[in-house]
C-alpha positions in Angstrom: 27.9 1.8 0.3 29.6 3.9 -1.2 29.4 7.7 -2.7 30.0 8.5 -5.6 31.0 12.1 -6.3 30.7 11.8 -9.9 26.6 11.4 -9.5 25.6 14.5 -8.2 22.6 16.5 -8.9 21.0 19.6 -7.4 19.5 20.7 -4.0 16.9 23.3 -3.6 19.7 25.6 -3.2 21.3 24.7 -6.4 24.4 23.4 -4.5 25.8 19.8 -5.7 24.6 16.8 -3.4 26.1 13.5 -3.6 24.2 10.4 -4.6 24.7 7.6 -2.6 24.8 4.4 -4.5 24.4 1.2 -2.7 24.4 -1.1 -5.6 27.8 -2.3 -5.4 26.8 -3.5 -1.7 23.8 -5.6 -2.7 23.8 -9.3 -3.1 21.8 -8.7 -7.1 20.9 -12.2 -7.5 18.9 -12.4 -4.2 17.4 -9.6 -4.1 13.4 -9.7 -3.4 13.2 -6.4 -0.6 14.3 -2.7 -1.5 13.9 -0.8 1.9 14.3 2.7 1.8 12.1 3.9 4.4 13.2 6.9 6.5 16.0 8.2 4.6 14.7 11.7 3.1 14.6 10.7 0.0 12.2 13.2 -2.0 12.9 11.5 -5.5 13.2 8.2 -6.4 16.8 7.4 -8.5 14.7 5.7 -11.4 18.3 4.5 -12.9 18.5 2.7 -9.9 15.7 -0.1 -11.1 17.2 -0.5 -14.5 18.3 -4.5 -15.4 21.4 -3.8 -15.4 21.6 -3.0 -11.6 18.7 -5.3 -10.5 16.5 -8.2 -11.6 13.5 -6.5 -11.9 11.2 -9.6 -12.3 12.4 -11.1 -8.9 11.4 -7.8 -6.8 8.5 -8.7 -4.7 8.5 -6.1 -1.6 9.3 -2.0 -1.9 9.3 0.1 1.2 9.9 3.3 0.6 7.6 4.7 3.5 8.4 7.8 6.0 10.7 9.8 3.2 9.3 12.7 1.2 8.4 11.8 -1.8 5.9 13.5 -3.8 4.2 11.3 -6.4 4.6 7.7 -7.0 7.9 6.5 -8.7 6.3 5.5 -12.3 9.2 3.0 -12.6 7.9 1.1 -9.4 4.4 0.6 -11.1 6.0 -1.6 -13.6 7.5 -4.6 -11.6 6.3 -7.5 -12.8 6.6 -9.2 -9.3 5.4 -6.4 -7.1 3.3 -7.7 -4.3 4.0 -5.1 -1.7 4.6 -1.6 -2.0 4.4 1.2 1.1 5.0 4.7 0.0 3.1 5.4 3.8 4.1 8.9 5.3 5.3 10.9 2.6 3.5 14.1 1.0 2.1 12.4 -2.2 -1.3 14.3 -3.2 -2.3 12.3 -6.4 -1.6 8.7 -8.3 -0.5 8.1 -11.8 -3.3 6.9 -14.0 -4.2 3.2 -13.7 -2.9 2.5 -17.3 0.6 3.3 -15.7 0.1 0.6 -13.2 1.2 -2.2 -14.8 1.8 -4.8 -11.5 -0.8 -7.0 -11.2 0.8 -9.0 -8.5 -0.1 -6.3 -6.2 -1.8 -7.7 -2.8 -0.8 -4.7 -0.1 -0.7 -0.9 -0.9 -0.3 1.6 1.7 -0.7 5.5 0.8 -1.4 6.5 4.6 0.0 9.6 6.1 0.1 11.1 2.4 -1.4 14.4 1.1 -4.3 12.3 -1.0 -7.5 14.6 -1.8 -10.5 13.2 -2.9 -10.8 15.6 -6.5 -11.2 14.7 -10.2 -6.9 14.5 -10.4 -7.1 11.2 -8.8 -7.4 8.2 -11.2 -10.4 6.9 -12.5 -11.4 3.0 -12.7 -14.0 2.3 -15.1 -15.6 -1.1 -15.4 -12.8 -1.6 -18.2 -11.3 -5.7 -17.8 -7.6 -4.7 -18.2 -7.8 -1.7 -15.8 -9.9 -3.6 -12.6 -7.1 -6.9 -13.5 -4.5 -4.9 -12.2 -5.9 -4.8 -9.2 -7.4 -8.5 -9.4 -5.1 -9.6 -6.1 -5.2 -6.3 -3.8 -6.2 -7.4 -0.7 -5.0 -4.4 1.7 -5.6 -0.9 0.5 -4.5 1.8 3.2 -5.4 5.2 2.3 -6.2 6.4 5.9 -4.6 9.4 7.2 -4.5 11.5 4.5 -6.9 14.8 3.3 -10.3 12.4 2.1 -13.3 13.6 3.2 -14.9 10.5 1.7 -14.1 7.0 0.0 -12.6 8.4 -3.6 -14.5 6.5 -6.4 -12.0 4.9 -7.9 -11.5 3.0 -4.4 -14.9 2.3 -4.7 -14.4 0.5 -7.9 -11.9 -1.7 -7.2 -14.4 -3.5 -5.3 -17.1 -4.0 -7.8 
């Protein structure tokens, strides 16, 4: 693991913070799993998911649980082989629209212990064949321990 001092962003107090670049320590050709759980991640470094950094078609499992993410990283939703996505125990309050979900191989999606609430800002799924096809392989969806008081319509639409 290396720290690049030249790669810095500002934290909430406008102080520079170092970004840890772990790409050099990965066996790039063999990468199928990204496990960045419990590292206090607030923003997903989108530059990490570039074709020059990782073999994107091979990534099947991503675990970003136990962080402080407030949104679903859109870059993850475009991984063509993604089958497992764990975003549990974050601060996510809304989900991207269904047209942004390009991970057609997704089987397991864990959004438990976030801040999701049943409101109109959450994505709606119509009976549009293209939208429902995106979740054709999804067999495990965990949205427990959120601010939900009823099952959101978008979840019900997945199964009908």
